N, C-alpha and C positions, 0 to 999 in steps of 0.2 A: 509381235512375229512368229513366234511360238505357235499359236492356235491357228493362222494361215496355214501350216504346213503339216500339221499333225497328222491329217488323212493320208497325205502323202509317204508320211515317214511312219506310219502305222506297219507293223511288222506282220499284221494279218494280211496285207498285199502282197508278202512274199508267198508265190506260188499260185497266187489268185488267179492269173491268167490260165493254167493248166486245168483249172476245175469249172470254170464257167459260171462262178461264185457271184454273189453281189455285197457289197459292203455300205452300209448307208450309215454315216453321220449327222449330227443336228450341233450346232454352234447359236449360243447366243451371246448378245453382249448389251445389256440396258434394254433398248427398246426394238433393237435389231436383232434379226434372226437369219440364218443360213445352213442349208440341206445340202450334204452333196452323196449321191450317188453313184457308185462305180460299179458298172455292170463288166465284168471280163467275159469276152466271147459272147456278146449281146445278139441274139438274134433282131434288135431293133437297129443295130449297126448300119446292118444292109440297105435298109429304109433312108436312113440319114444320109449314105453314101449316095443313093441314089438324089436325094434332095440337093448337094453338092455339085453335083452334075449336071443339074437343071435347073436355071434361074429362073423359070416360071414358077416351080415348085418352091424355091425358097420365097419370093415374093408373095404366093399365095398363103404361105404359114405367116408372113407379117413378120419376119425377123430380119437382120444383119447378118452378114457373115463375120468372123472375127479368126483371124489367123495368129496361131503360136509356132511359128517354126515351119515345120512340114504339117502339124496339126491344125484341122478349120472347126473351130465353135458356128452354131447357131444360138444366136441372142434373140431372144424375145422379151419384149417388156409392155407389159399392162400395166395401167396406172404404176402406183408405186413398187410394182413389183417386179421382177426380172428371170427369166428363165435361161440358161445356157445349157447347150448342148453338144459337149465336145467330143467329137470322133477322136480315137487314136488309133492309126494304124490298120483302119479300115475294120476293126473289130472289138473295141474298147468303147464302151460309152460311157462319157463322165456327164452325169446332170447335176446342174447346180442352180438352186433355186433362194430366193432372197428377197428381203424389202430393204435391202440396202439400196444406196445410190449408185449410179455409174461407175463413179470413181471409186468409193468403195470394195465395189465388186472386182474392179480390176485392178485393185492391191492386193486383193485376197488371191485372185485367180490372174496371177501374172507369170511371165516365160518360167520363172524359178519355179513356181509351183507346179505348172507343166512340166517340166525337164522332170521334178522329182518324181513324178506319176509316169512318166514316160519312162524312168530308171527300173521303176516297181513292176511296171505292167510288161514292159519289154514288147518283142513284136510278136 
């Protein structure tokens, strides 16, 4: 459990939103890996927002929408790999890439983890 929330509890995230910074972490366990990239004040966030507001664009991306309270994520699956782009407050983008199963991914990127990120990133 400590491993899944390590990125959210990282002191480097404090003040991240003010500087438009990027933090990337990679985790491995056995033959599974997961990478998390947090881009505060991301220029890509505006494009992701447009996708969430346009179902045709979402369908063209081949993904599905996952909701975490007020935040939405786009989940794309390709073979054994998954990519999730979580948009927070319309300006922060969290990208998770993994070769874990759906169940493993959602155990890591759960509401508790998103709430911890929300607390660190703020509005």
